[in-house]
C-alpha positions in Angstrom: 0.0 0.0 0.0 2.9 2.4 0.7 4.0 2.1 -3.0 0.5 3.2 -4.2 0.7 6.2 -1.9 3.9 7.5 -3.4 2.9 6.6 -7.0 -0.3 8.5 -6.7 1.5 11.4 -5.0 3.8 11.7 -8.0 0.7 12.0 -10.3 -0.7 14.8 -8.1 2.6 16.7 -8.2 2.9 16.2 -12.0 -0.6 17.6 -12.6 0.0 20.5 -10.3 2.9 21.5 -12.5 0.7 21.0 -15.5 -2.0 23.4 -14.1 0.8 25.9 -13.2 1.9 25.9 -16.9 -1.6 26.2 -18.2 -2.3 29.1 -15.9 0.8 30.9 -17.2 -0.3 30.3 -20.8 -3.8 31.8 -20.0 -2.3 34.7 -18.1 -0.3 35.6 -21.2 -3.1 35.2 -23.7 -2.8 38.9 -24.6 1.0 39.2 -24.3 2.6 40.2 -27.6 4.8 37.5 -29.1 4.1 35.0 -26.3 4.7 31.3 -27.0 2.7 28.8 -25.1 4.3 25.9 -23.2 3.4 22.4 -22.4 4.8 19.9 -19.9 6.4 16.6 -21.1 6.3 13.6 -18.8 8.0 10.3 -18.4 7.2 7.3 -16.3 9.4 6.7 -13.2 11.5 3.5 -12.8 9.9 0.1 -12.3 10.2 -2.3 -9.5 10.8 -5.7 -11.1 9.2 -8.5 -9.0 10.0 -11.2 -11.6 12.3 -11.0 -14.6 10.8 -11.9 -17.9 11.6 -15.4 -19.1 13.1 -16.6 -15.8 10.4 -19.2 -15.3 8.4 -21.3 -17.7 5.1 -19.7 -18.6 6.1 -16.1 -17.6 7.3 -14.5 -20.8 6.3 -11.0 -19.7 7.7 -10.9 -16.2 6.1 -8.9 -13.3 6.8 -5.2 -12.9 5.2 -2.4 -10.9 5.5 1.2 -12.0 6.4 3.9 -9.5 4.6 6.9 -11.0 5.5 9.8 -13.3 7.6 12.9 -13.3 8.0 16.0 -15.6 11.1 16.1 -17.8 10.7 19.3 -19.7 8.5 22.3 -20.5 8.3 22.4 -24.3 7.9 25.9 -25.9 5.6 25.9 -28.9 6.9 28.4 -31.4 4.0 28.3 -33.7 3.2 31.8 -35.1 0.5 33.9 -33.5 -2.0 36.0 -35.4 -0.7 39.3 -36.8 -2.7 42.3 -35.4 -2.7 45.6 -37.3 -1.8 48.6 -35.1 -0.8 51.2 -37.8 1.9 52.4 -35.4 5.2 52.8 -37.4 7.4 51.4 -34.7 5.3 48.3 -34.1 7.0 45.4 -36.0 6.0 41.7 -36.4 7.9 38.8 -37.9 5.9 36.8 -40.4 7.7 33.5 -40.3 11.0 32.4 -38.7 13.3 34.6 -36.7 13.8 36.7 -33.6 14.6 40.4 -33.0 17.9 41.0 -31.3 18.3 43.4 -28.4 21.3 44.3 -26.2 20.6 43.4 -22.5 22.0 45.4 -19.6 24.7 42.8 -18.9 26.1 43.2 -22.5 24.6 39.9 -23.8 22.2 39.6 -26.6 18.5 38.8 -25.9 16.0 37.5 -28.5 12.3 38.3 -28.8 9.3 37.9 -31.0 7.7 41.0 -29.5 8.1 44.0 -31.8 6.6 46.7 -29.6 9.5 49.2 -30.1 9.8 52.8 -29.1 12.4 55.6 -29.2 14.6 56.5 -26.3 15.9 60.0 -25.4 18.7 59.5 -28.0 16.4 58.4 -30.8 17.5 54.8 -30.6 15.0 52.0 -31.4 14.4 50.2 -28.1 12.1 47.8 -26.3 9.6 49.1 -23.6 12.3 48.1 -21.1 14.9 50.3 -22.9 17.0 47.5 -24.5 18.4 48.7 -27.8 17.7 46.8 -31.0 20.8 45.3 -32.6 22.3 46.5 -34.8 21.4 49.9 -33.4 19.0 52.1 -35.3 18.9 55.8 -34.4 16.1 57.9 -35.8 16.9 61.6 -36.3 14.8 64.1 -34.3 13.5 65.8 -37.5 12.2 62.5 -39.0 8.7 63.0 -40.5 8.1 59.5 -41.7 9.6 56.1 -40.7 9.5 53.2 -43.2 10.6 49.7 -42.3 10.8 47.3 -45.3 10.0 43.6 -45.2 13.8 43.0 -45.3 14.3 45.2 -42.2 15.7 48.2 -44.0 14.9 51.4 -42.0 14.6 54.6 -43.9 13.2 58.1 -43.0 12.0 61.2 -44.7 13.1 64.4 -43.0 11.9 68.0 -43.4 13.4 69.6 -46.5 14.5 66.3 -48.0 11.9 64.6 -50.1 14.2 61.6 -50.7 14.3 58.8 -48.1 17.5 58.3 -46.1 18.5 54.8 -45.2 19.5 54.4 -41.5 20.4 50.7 -41.3 18.9 47.2 -41.4 17.2 45.3 -38.5 18.7 41.9 -38.7 16.9 38.7 -37.5 18.3 35.7 -35.7 17.3 32.1 -36.0 18.2 28.9 -34.1 18.4 25.2 -35.0 16.4 24.4 -31.9 14.3 27.3 -30.7 12.6 25.3 -27.9 16.0 25.1 -26.3 16.1 28.8 -25.6 16.0 29.9 -22.0 13.1 32.2 -21.0 14.2 35.4 -19.3 10.8 37.0 -18.8 9.9 40.4 -20.4 9.2 38.4 -23.7 13.0 37.7 -24.0 15.0 34.6 -24.6 18.6 33.7 -24.2 20.9 31.4 -26.2 21.8 28.1 -24.6 23.9 25.1 -25.7 20.6 23.3 -26.5 19.3 26.0 -28.8 22.5 26.2 -30.8 24.3 29.3 -31.9 22.2 32.1 -33.5 22.3 32.5 -37.3 21.7 36.1 -38.3 20.3 37.3 -41.6 18.1 39.6 -43.5 14.3 39.3 -43.4 12.9 37.4 -46.3 16.2 35.7 -47.2 17.8 32.3 -46.4 14.6 31.1 -44.6 14.2 34.2 -42.4 10.7 35.6 -42.0 9.6 39.0 -43.3 9.2 42.0 -41.1 5.7 43.7 -41.2 5.6 47.3 -40.1 2.5 48.6 -38.2 1.6 45.1 -37.0 2.2 43.0 -33.9 2.3 39.2 -33.4 -0.3 38.1 -30.9 0.1 35.2 -28.4 -0.3 31.7 -29.9 -2.3 30.6 -26.9 -5.7 29.1 -27.8 -8.0 29.7 -24.8 -10.4 26.8 -25.6 -7.5 24.3 -25.8 -6.0 25.6 -22.5 -9.3 25.3 -20.8 -9.8 21.7 -22.0 -6.2 20.9 -20.8 -7.0 22.4 -17.4 -10.1 20.3 -17.0 -8.2 17.2 -18.0 -5.4 18.1 -15.5 -7.9 18.7 -12.7 -9.6 15.3 -13.3 -6.3 13.5 -13.4 -5.3 15.3 -10.1 -8.6 14.2 -8.5 -8.1 10.6 -9.7 -4.6 10.5 -8.1 -6.0 11.8 -4.9 -8.7 9.1 -5.0 -5.9 6.5 -5.4 -4.2 7.9 -2.3 -7.5 7.8 -0.4 -8.1 4.2 -1.6 -4.6 3.1 -0.5 -5.2 4.8 2.9 -8.5 2.9 3.3 -6.8 -0.4 2.5 -4.1 0.3 5.1 -6.7 1.2 7.7 -8.6 -2.0 7.0 -5.4 -4.0 7.4 -4.6 -2.3 10.7 -8.1 -3.1 12.0 -7.8 -6.9 11.3 -8.1 -9.1 14.3 -6.3 -12.4 14.6 
């Protein structure tokens, strides 16, 4: 009976993490560029009571499982819907790639959220003040800002009818995006699992195209998350019932009279 208690407890712990993950997905349903996560599980080790084939007539052996445990939270990098804002500094990536920004510690962060703004020096930055890489500085007298699908930024200034090119916003891609480490603030960091970033121009070499005046919405589907939460809740309840049943059996055994 003690084995059943611990096995069922592992199921409750696993479903608690599942609900925590679903709750985070739902909390970020309106977060620009957010990518939903799911929990991956594996079964725990087995106690072998009889090896397969050791006795005649027992080809399958006798094993008892010890429960489950979470092994990974998988990021789902499917694209979210593009939402038109008509704000010139709102940018979305249609396809593969990440924007690059310089973090406060000097490292490069990666994001799908293109809610950019200008700082006091005219640099293109995130809402947290991280500058887009390569840096793009918009002159104070700019009257129109144009960002092409390849990331080329140009402006028209007063007294000059011809556009002036300021630089190109490069994108980065990874061989294994789910291996990126989440930093919060819609940012990711490179890891050994993600592989080294490959930078390039939007629309070339498999990179997505940049869309000006648009933002990429979260890829969370509320209905799917609610179904997942109900399933997790029922699985949690069943594991708790297994604990209660094991406890009842132990109580019955303790009340036996010789």
